N, C-alpha and C positions, 0 to 999 in steps of 0.2 A: 437656977441656971438653965435647965432645958426648955423651960417656956420662952425664956430669951433667945436662945439659939433658934427654935422655931419660927419666932417672930422676925428675927433676921434674915432667915432663909427665906421667907415668904414676902419680905418688904418689897422686892423689885416688881412683883405680880400686883401689888396694892396700887389702887389708882386714887390720887390725892386731889383735891380742887386746885384749880389754877386761879391766879388772879386775873382778872379780865377788865376791860376798859368799859364804862357804861355808855348807852347811846343816849344822846341828848334827849330829854323830855320822854323817855319811853321807859317801861318797867324793865327791871334788871332781872336776871335769874336769880333764884336763891342760893344756887351753886353751880359750878361749872367743873366739870372733870374732863380733861384731854387725854386719852391713852397716849402714854409714852411721854407726857409733858408735865412739868410742876412749875415752869416759870417761862414767861415770854422772853424771846419769841420761841414759838413752839415751831419744831421741825415737822414738815410735812414730807414725806418719805415719797418719792415719785415711784410709781407703780403700786402703791400700797393704799388701802383706805385709812381715813383718819377718822378714828371714834371720839366722839363728843357726847356726853352724857350730861343734859340740862335739867335742873330742877327749877321748877316755876310754878307761879300760881295763876290759874286761869282768870282772867280779867272780866269775864263774862260768860253766860252759857255758850258752849263751843259744841257744833255739830261737826265740823271738820277744821283740821290745820294745815296750812301750807307753811313750808320752810323756804325763807328767801334769804339767798346769799350774795353778798356783794364784795368785791375785791378791788382794794384801792392801791395802785401801784403809781408811784411818783405823783402823788396828789389826784389822780384820775380815778372816780368811783365808777366801776364798771358792774353790772348784774352779773352774777356766776349763774349759768343755766343748769339747773338739776333736771333730770328725767323724772317723770312721775313716780318711779321706784322710790327715789329719794326724798322728793318734795313734799310727798304725803306724810305729814308728821303724826297724823293718828296711827298709822301702820308701825310706827317705832315707839309707841308708848310701853314704858314698862309697868307689870302688874296692874293694867287699867285699860281702858279702851273708851273711844268717843262714842256717845257724846261725853261732854265734860259739864260739871256743873260751876258756877261762879264761885271762886275764892277755893275751888279744890287745888291741892297741891299735887303735882305729878311729875314724872321724869319721862323725858324723851331721849332715846338712844339713836343718836344719827351716825351713820358710816358713810362718809364723803369720799368718794374715790380722788386719789391725785394721781393723774394720768403721766406715763413714761414721757409723754412730748412736753409736758410743761417744763418752762424754762427755770433754771435755778436763780430763783429772785427773792428778795424780801418784799412782803406785802402784809396789808392789814386786810382780814377777813372780818366782815360784819354778818352775823347770822340773827334772824328774827323769825319767832313763830307768830304767825297772825291767821285771822278768821279767813277761811277759804273764800267765801263770799263777801267779806267786808273786811279786806285788807288795812283798812285804816285803825282797825283794833287789833293793836299789838299786845301780845301775852308776855313776851321776853325779847330783849334784845341786848346782844353784847358785841364787842368787837376785840380783836386779838391780834397781836403782831405775831407773824409768823415767817419763815422762810422755807423755800421749796429745796429740798437735798436730796442726793443719791442714798 
């Protein structure tokens, strides 16, 4: 009984995978965890960072990884500019570092800011991990329905 109570007490702090939408003709993550979200649409809280943990398999040997983010609002897909602190995925690998070997399974933990000035809207975000100098080599891609909230 005591073990059950401990599990229930820590359940809110645990992070579970969320179902995501696959990008057409691109490799999907092995698993995706979005802190504070267990089902779409995920809430993106203004003034806070949204943390994504993406488990993926390197599709080739990797010297450096870039994070590409797109937002689709009302059917219009636009690039979401990340500064280099956030866009260099190798800086956010968990328990490993670049370079990566082909077929290596790794986790990247991305923290993406949601600025206070963002409007409260529903949108679809797409995140891809790509080779820095060869952006046509996609290692992982997914999209997720979200909404910006206070």
